[in-house]
VEXMARFI-903374 format. One record per residue: residue in three letters; y, z, x of N, C-alpha, C in turn. Coordinates in steps of 0.001 Angstrom, whole numbers, padded with zeros to 6 digits, always signed. Each point is the difference from the previous one (the first is absolute). Layout:
alaYZXYZXYZX/...
% end
This chain:
met+013240-009008+021218+000870+001018-000580+000463-000411-001400/lys+000213-001312-000187+000424-000493-001305-001072+000277-001057/lys-001271-000183+000389-001107+000243-000931-000078+001477-000378/ile+000267+000886+000953-000026+001447-000263+001107+000360-000987/phe+001186-000564+000210+001114+000244-000913-000314-000549-001394/leu-000607-001184-000058-000376-000595-001283-001046+000857-000713/leu-000943+000561+000742-000969+000931-000586+000716+001208-000601/phe+000932+000565+000759+000749+001157-000476+000760-000335-001278/ile+000734-001104-000005+000801-000396-001167-000896-000290-001202/thr-001112-000687+000225-000917-000325-001093-000536+001271-000639/phe-000468+000935+000818-000551+001242-000542+001086+000933-000514/leu+001222-000100+000528+001120+000756-000546+000272-000465-001436/lys-000028-001306-000214+000193-000553-001342-001120+000457-000937/ile-001229-000028+000489-001136+000445-000809+000178+001471-000370/gly+000351+000815+000979+000186+001428-000246+001172+000302-000911/ala+001039-000819+000075+001214+000261-000790-000133-000427-001453/phe-000826-000990-000264-000038-000561-001355-001303+000240-000737/thr-000802+000931+000475-001239+000315-000684-000001+001463-000386/phe-000193+000244-001284-000083+001358-000515-001422+000245-000480/gly-000454+001237+000113-001309+000340-000537-001052+000261+001050/gly+000352+000021+001256-000971+000340+001025-000669-001196+000624/gly-000943+000292+000876-000657-001008+000814-000661-001118-000765/phe-000746+000336-001048-000702-001040-000745+000966-000935-000714/ala+001126+000520-000419+000999-000849-000651+000643-000956+000999/met-000095+000318+001292+000561-000871+001034-000892-001195+000298/ile-001259+000082-000352-000949-001053+000368+000435-001387-000478/pro+000446-000174-001254+000430-001349-000394+001156-000535+000836/leu+000955+000860+000330+001142-000444+000807-000427-000280+001441/ile-000868+000851+000558-000522-000250+001346-000727-001338+000008/glu-000841-000213-000993-000756-001251-000090+000933-001207-000094/arg+001014+000096-000845+000937-001115-000166+000741-000297+001304/glu+000475+001044+000659+000779-000183+001229-000860-000440+001184/ile-001150+000619+000161-000819-000189+001204-000914-001209-000109/val-000597-000193-001188-000956-001097-000174+000698-001275-000460/glu+000753+000097-001098+000571-001197-000617+001259-000499+000717/lys+000940+000901+000248+001289-000430+000557-000061-000220+001514/arg-000440+000988+000742+000001-000076+001465-001263-000659+000569/lys-001090+000044-000782-001291-000563+000426-000477+000601+001321/trp+000230+001323+000137-000440+000693+001205-001496+000270-000041/val-000544+000213-001186-001440+000211-000153-000479-000772-001226/ser-001290-000298-000033-000588-000707-001137-000261+000983-001148/gln-000289-000548-001180-000325+000834-001156-001246+000844+000287/asp-001014-000612+000611-001225+000738+000332+000290+001126+000984/ser+000819-000280+001011+000365+001042+000959+000768+001121-000686/met+000871-000351-000948+000774+001012-000711-000916+000916-000800/ile-001006-000567-000629-000955+000810-000758-000716+000968+000944/asn-000385-000502+001172-000647+000870+000980+000948+001096+000487/ile+001250-000350+000204+000996+000983+000443+000172+001089-001055/ile+000079-000393-001271+000134+000980-001086-001232+000898-000052/ser-001182-000602+000129-001238+000787-000026-000041+001008+001142/ile+000339-000455+001192+000011+000898+001158+001057+001082-000191/ser+001169-000388-000497+001092+000956-000200-000385+001096-000978/gln-000790-000349-001020-000428+000985-000980-001116+000889+000542/ser-000691-000467+001016-001144+000740+000534+000412+001105+000964/phe+001248+000007+000429+000481+001003+000946+000977+000939-000687/pro+000136+001202+000533+000978+000931-000589+001414-000561+000104/gly+000814+000377-000950+001392-000426+000009+000283-001009-001098/ala+001257-000329-000118+000453-000923-001039-000399-001426+000348/val-000457-000732-000994-000465-001371+000213+001128-000889+000525/ala+001226+000215-000444+001128-000818+000471+000274+000240+001481/ile-000064+001249+000416+000249+000302+001411-001157-000509+000848/asn-001227+000268-000447-001164-000468+000757+000000-001518+000132/ser+000292-000695-001095-000002-001469+000064+001163-000512+000844/ser+001149+000678-000024+001115-000438+000848-000356+000151+001473/ile-000726+001052+000334-000428+000196+001393-000937-001132+000421/ile-000980-000305-000842-000978-001043+000337+000679-001361+000112/ile+000820-000344-000985+000677-001300+000015+000975-000077+001166/gly+000786+001063+000199+000955+000020+001115-000684-000168+001342/gln-001120+000675+000188-000741-000102+001259-000567-001402+000172/arg-000492-000567-001082-000589-001345+000057+001058-001046+000348/ile+001213+000175-000516+001061-000985+000202+000765+000251+001307/gly+000285+001265+000310+000857+000282+001142-000514+001063+000945/gly-001317+000253-000008-000554+001019+000884+000473+001391-000406/tyr-000033+000925+000944+000406+001365-000315+001481+000110-000368/pro+000899-000735+000662+001398+000032-000466+000134-000507-001441/gly-000804-000982-000368+000007-000506-001372-000488+001042-000986/ala-001024+000756+000390-000514+001073-000863+001065+001056-000237/val+000718+000366+001059+001063+000998-000124+001143-000547-000862/ala+000391-001241+000237+001107-000602-000762-000344-000097-001485/ala-001201-000471-000316-000403-000138-001400-000073+001364-000683/thr-000536+000983+000707-000126+001341-000570+001364+000634-000229/leu+000891-000132+000967+001360+000522-000197+000686-000716-001158/gly-000175-001310-000061+000625-000763-001073-000465+000427-001380/val-001295+000197-000166-000528+000332-001328+000295+001453-000394/thr+000158+000895+000982+000226+001413-000329+001475+000406-000055/leu+000854-000687+000724+001410+000379+000074+000694+000034-001371/pro-000158-001009-000858+000662+000083-001310-000450+001211-000815/ser-001295+000298+000015-000496+001162-000744+000594+001287+000544/leu+000057+000118+001303+000562+001195+000611+001454+000210-000435/ile+000769-001058+000087+001424+000091-000375+000150+000313-001482/ile-000761-000697-000834+000094+000209-001454-000456+001401-000388/ile-001105+000466+000578-000518+001332-000332+000992+001089+000406/ile+000607-000142+001145+001008+000989+000425+001162+000015-000989/ala+000468-001177-000391+001119-000076-000955-000402+000537-001370/val-001169-000393-000478-000452+000446-001323-000231+001511-000006/ala-000608+000522+001054-000238+001443+000066+001313+000773-000077/lys+001018-000582+000580+001314+000662+000007+000591+000069-001417/ile-000169-001067-000779+000656-000042-001316-000975+000144-001182/phe-001295+000063+000273-001007-000025-001056+000186+001107-001040/ser+000246+001197+000444+000127+001114-000943+001178-000195-000956/tyr+000988-000780+000406+001167-000225-000853-000234-001108-001025/ile-000824-000958+000324-000122-001175-000873-001278-000033-000831/trp-000994+000835+000304-001306-000104-000652+000070+000162-001516/glu+000886+000779-000499+000082+000247-001438+000767-001082-000766/ile+000548-000966+000684+000728-001080-000658-001016-000954-000627/glu+000151-000259-001290-000973-000835-000732-000105-001416+000564/ala+001096-000561+000449-000033-001350+000575-000858-000030+001264/ile+000047+001060+000777-000820+000087+001218-001469+000101-000385/lys-000322+000826-000988-001385+000117-000473-000501-001350-000506/ala+000843-000722-000711-000377-001316-000520-000223-000990+001135/ala+000839+000076+001019-000160-000889+001151-001354+000243+000679/phe-000388+001258+000156-001283+000306+000617-001178-000458-000858/arg+000137+000084-001317-001061-000529-000884-000117-001509+000187/gly+001129-000667+000125-000026-001445+000236-000614-000356+001340/ile+000364+000755+001040-000585-000226+001327-001505+000211-000056/asn-000448+001070-000650-001437+000266-000107-000733-001160-000677/ser+000588-000531-001056-000617-001121-000708-000073-001239+000889/ala+001056-000272+000726+000008-001159+000896-001033+000161+001116/val-000154+001207+000512-000981+000252+001055-001421-000226-000525/ile-000268+000416-001217-001316-000249-000596-000277-001500-000041/ala+000977-000789-000409-000168-001459-000037-000277-000551+001395/leu+000715+000496+001014-000235-000442+001377-001412+000332+000459/leu-000470+001208-000314-001344+000402+000404-001072-000843-000678/ile+000179-000285-001270-000956-000855-000710+000009-001398+000603/ser+001184-000516+000278+000133-001336+000585-000724-000113+001332/val+000236+000955+000890-000637-000059+001319-001499+000233-000114/ser-000429+000829-000924-001435+000225-000196-000698-001279-000429/ile+000613-000740-000900-000586-001263-000455-000038-001015+001136/arg+001096-000128+000753+000035-000963+001113-001014+000344+001090/ile-000050+001265+000378-000956+000406+001030-001422-000147-000531/gly-000194+000346-001250-001331-000157-000598-000472-001441+000007/lys+000856-000920-000407-000372-001423-000008-000325-000496+001401/ala+000778+000427+000967-000212-000473+001370-001187+000680+000674/ser-000353+001206-000446-001057+000764+000663-001398-000275-000555/leu-000093-000362-001250-001301-000190-000631-000514-001400+000307/lys-000551-000158+001220-000368-001317+000503-001485-000301-000078/asp-000822+001009-000130-001435-000230+000012-000645+000783-001139/lys-001312+000032-000019-000711+000649-001100+000025+001515+000087/ile+000135+000545+001189-000107+001449+000168+001314+000734-000258/thr+001148-000600+000321+001259+000738-000130+000339+000384-001440/pro-000264-000842-001007+000244+000492-001374-000902+001185-000351/phe-001244-000045+000466-000941+001101-000259+000499+001293+000657/ile+000407-000084+001267+000514+001182+000706+001250+000521-000709/thr+000856-000900-000448+001226+000392-000708-000326+000753-001281/ile-000916-000526-000787-000371+000647-001277-000620+001371+000252/val-000922+000076+000956-000626+001292+000317+001060+000984+000500/ala+000907-000459+000856+001060+000874+000515+000887+000509-001137/leu+000338-000866-000944+000814+000431-001144-000732+001036-000847/ile-001289-000217-000219-000802+000972-000765-000037+001341+000732/leu-000253-000050+001307-000037+001234+000789+001353+000705-000007/leu+001064-000762+000045+001345+000569+000062+000456+000565-001346/phe-000136-000773-001066+000572+000401-001288-000935+000822-000883/trp-001276-000321-000001-000892+000705-000920-000748+001147+000667/ile-000419-000186+001231-000730+001061+000685+000969+000892+000780/lys+001212-000490+000213+001099+000752+000632-000286+000343+001462/ile-000544-000944+000736-000243+000186+001423+001321-000184+000745/his+000203+000793+001022+001237-000030+000784+000199-001390+000621/pro+001251-000502+000045+000274-001331+000557-000507-000220+001430/ile-000025+001046+000805-000525-000157+001369-001447-000471-000051/tyr-000774+000585-000907-001409-000392-000117-000143-001406-000572/ile+000971-000417-000792-000008-001372-000524+000194-000983+001160/val+000946+000313+000893+000217-000850+001176-001258-000037+000861/leu-000608+001163+000234-001238+000049+000785-001121-000780-000684/phe-000072+000093-001330-000979-000781-000759+000240-001494+000209/gly+001264-000422-000040+000328-001409+000221-000406-000460+001388/ile+000282+000821+000999-000377-000342+001378-001514-000128+000110/ala-000709+001011-000499-001476-000007+000086-000586-001179-000769/ser+000541-000301-001171-000512-001113-000805+000219-001336+000698/gly+001185-000177+000571+000295-001242+000715-000908-000192+001205/ile-000219+001062+000758-000880-000082+001173-001437-000247-000436/ala-000454+000707-001036-001374-000191-000490-000208-001434-000465/tyr+000962-000537-000719-000116-001383-000471-000039-000977+001170/tyr+000816+000250+001009+000012-000849+001194-001374-000021+000650/phe-000591+001178+000209-001313+000054+000637-001092-000583-000896/phe+000150+000159-001312-000956-000600-000940+000045-001521+000103/lys+001205-000562+000093+000145-001457+000147-000607-000487+001301/ile+000205+000749+001076-000570-000384+001308-001520+000026-000071/lys-000545+001064-000562-001464+000136-000093-000578-001112-000883/lys+000676-000276-001111-000465-001017-000936+000029-001397+000629/ser+001023-000266+000816+000124-001304+000618-000882-000146+001244/gly-000549+001125+000479-000882-000036+001163+000727+000037+001328/lys+001320+000202-000014+000772+000097+001249-000074+001417+000525/asn+000003+000152+001298-000003+001336+000604+001210+000246+000821/
% end
């Protein structure tokens, strides 16, 4: 029960102190779960993020479910998910109530510009860290470059990029098996 409560508190902190959506939460999730608590390894965290992005829904919620379940079973999944979503729910209800009154205040507009800038820095930071940890062999940089070209220049939908990544990884796996002569 103590572990379930700790999961809830950890994800409550993540949810309360991260602005900018699910991807902006990744650095804080990584710091809390991998570095501070050591509940999962860096490699496992990368896999969790990849899986979380491959399913519908917010990456922060999906990853909290996976991590919570891994650490505390189904009660852990529920605790982590409630923890990460509760601050947003409370804040959104409060902001929705007063938003129309404060939106035109220049200081509020400036604060949001600052938050947006900080979120961009967080996203770049996590992209670099995940990129360094993920590019382990000869094929992953190639798949990454092709995926970026397909995404940005050819404008293929992100779902197809994920499917391309899955197909490329499986094809490379079978190519390695065939090349090595293993069946």
